[in-house]
N, C-alpha and C positions, 0 to 999 in steps of 0.2 A: 504493499500499499505506500503510495508515494506524493497522493495529492488529497485535495479536499471532494474532488470527485469520486475517487476511491472510496472514500470514507462513506459518503453520502448514500452510494449505490448498494452498499453492505445491507443497509435498513431491511429487517426481514429474511434475507437471503443466506447470509454466514455469519458465525458471531465474531465480534471484533476482539482482540486480543490488544491489550494496552499495558505497557510498563511505564514507571517513573524512569528519568535518569538524570544525574545531575553534573555527570564528568565525562572527559573525552574516553576515558577508559571502559566506562558502562555503555555508552554510545556504541562502542567498537563490538563487542558482545552483541547487543541488539541488532546492530548493522546486519549481522552475518546470520541472524536467529529465524525463526518463522513468526517471531511476535509481530504485528500488524502495526502499530504506531506506538508513538512515546510522546510522554509528556515531562516536559522540564517543571515539576511543581514547586510550588512556593515551601512545600515541605523539606525542601533543602534547609531550610532554617533549622528544622526539627533533627531531621535527620542526619545531617552533615554537620551543622554547627553546632548542636547539642541545646538550642534554645528550647524553652517550655512551650512556645506557641510558634505560629509562623509570621507573627507580626513583623520579626526583625528583617523579612526578605524586603526589599527595595526595588523599584525597576531598574536600577543600576544592576543590584547583585542579580537579578531574575536575567537580564540581557547579558552578564558575563557568563551565566551558568549556560545559558540558551546556545550561546555562540560556542563553547566549548562543545556541548552536544551535537550541533550541528555539525560540527567538523567530523565529529566521530561517526556520525550517520553517513556522510559523504552522499546525501540525497537518496539514500535507501528506504527512509521510511517517512511517513507523515509526521511532522514534529509540531507539536501544541504547547505553547509556554503559557505560564499563570500570570494572571495581574495579582500584584501583590496586593496587600493589605491596604484599603481605601483607594487604591488608583482610579478605581470606576466612581468614586463618590466626588471628585474635585472639580468637576465638571467636564465638558466635552474636549476643552482643549488640552487639559492635564490627559485626559484618556487617549487623546491623539498623541500625544508625546510618547506615553509609555508604550502604547501599540507600534509608533514608530521604531522606538528602541527595540522591541520584541521581535519586528519583522525584519528589520535590519541586522538583527543577530542571528537570523536564520529561521524564524518559528514561519509555519505554515498557516496558524491560527491562533488564536488567541483564547484562553480558559477564563471567565468571568464569573464570581460567585455572586447568587442572587439574582433577583431583578427588579423589585419594587425599589422605586427611588431613582432607578438609573436606567429603567428602559430607554431613555432619549439616547442615553450612550451607547447601549448596544446597537439599537437602530443606526445611528451616526457611523459608527465603526464598519457595521455591515455596508450600508450604502458608500462606504469611502474605499471600498476592497479588501476590508478586513475580515475573513472569516473568523465568526466567533463561536465558541461553544459555552453552553452555559453551565452551571453546577448548583444542584438544590438539593435538601434533605439536611444531612449534617455538613453546613459550612462551616469549616475550622477558624475563618477568620472572625466569624460571628459566634465564637464560643463562649465568650461572657455573657452575650444576649440568650444564648441558649441554656446556659446554666451548666456548661460541661458538656463532654464526648458522649452523647446521649443519642438514641435512634430517634428518629422524627418521624412524623404522622402518625402515630400511634391511635390517636382519637379520630372518629367521624370527622370533626371539625378540622381539625390539623390534617387529615388525609385531603380533605376536598379543599382546602389553601393550597397544598403543594401541587394538587393537579392544575388549580388555577394557575399558579405560579410557571409552571411546565406549559400550560399553554401560551401564557404571556410569552415565555423565554422563546419559543417557535414563533410567535406572531412578529418578534421584534427582529427576525430573519436569522437566529441562530442557526448552525449547520449542524448540532449536536447537542446533548445534554449528558452530564454525571450526574447521576445520582446516587448519593451515599448515606447508608443507614437507615434505611425504610424498610418497612415491612414487606416480604415476598408479594402479597397480593396488589398493594399497592404500586408498587414496581413494576408489577404486571400490567396495572389497568392505564399508569402513566406511559408506559412504552406502547400500548395498543392504541392509545388516544393521540399519539405524536407521530408524524411523517419522517419525523428526523431521526436518527440513531441515539438510542439511549445507552450509555455505558454504564454498569452498576459496580459498586463497590460496599460490600455488605448490604445490597439488595435483592439478593436472592438470585436464581437461575433463569428468570423470564424476561430478562433483558437483551438488548442487542451485543451486548458485549460484556467485558470486564476488564476491570484495572485494579492493580495491584501495585504498591511500592516495590522496587527493584530488590533492596535490602531485604525487606519482609520475606517475600516468595521464595530468595535464596537462603533465608536462615542466617543472615549476616546481622542481625538485629536482636543478639540474645537478650532474653528477658519481654520482649514483645509480642504478646502471642494474643491479638482480639480474635473474637470468635469467627470474623469474615476473612482472616487469613490462613491459607495454607502454605507450609513450607514445603515447595518442591525439591529441594535440596538442603542439604545440612552444611552450609556454607560456614557456620560458626566452627564447627568440628573441624574441617579442612584446613581452615586458618590458622586455627590453634596447633594442630597438628603439626602443620608446616612451621609455624614457629618454635614449637618445641623442638624439632628434627632440626633446625638452623642454630637454635640456641647450644642444643647437645654436640653438633657438628663441630662448631667454633670451641666449645670447651674440651672436648677430647682431640683436638688437632687436626681432625679428619677433612676440616676444610679451610683454607682451600687445598686441594689437591695439587699434585705436580702438574696434571692435566689442565688445572685451572689457575694456574701461576704463568706468567711471562718470566 
């Protein structure tokens, strides 16, 4: 998958796989993988920098990581970059500047959390030629307003409101939607109601695709194991074993060998 047209065409045809990436080396793995598309998430702040929230990500930080990932992908994958905290809430001019940074860095689309209060921003970006993907449900940039990292849309009223927002995202011209931590039945209802692809994370099996954080799915984030994450490799065990072997080889003098020396 290399373009927004490929992404949109997959609706209802074949599930879409999406992984995050924050660095050039991760992108190189993904470039040669069968994973369909890549997200440079503002979760770089928590996963890479150890922050407690995503708030520390800025447009400049996102652009730098987007450029690194774009170089690693070398045009092999559809690349999406996150609008960071409040970047869509400072008016159209500020949003255009943020989109300019991310698209010049190599993104093919931008992802924006929420819709209420900045629908005009989404419309303006779309009309300016910037593909936009929405993000609803558990939106980490609104974690304080949500009262923590909790499943959203659990009541009838909350579910109806999420459906309303999803329809508004599509009406504003978005090419896709990420739906995070919502009940399976609601995710299915929203997916069926929209003509654009819906990518789930903690939203059950009935969306048009699934996204996970690179480090989470490969077991590289020890101690972090929410219900919606499946570890497809035990990366922590592999890395820990490699480091232990290196330290042991240095300690016993077997590294470097004659072959590894000049």
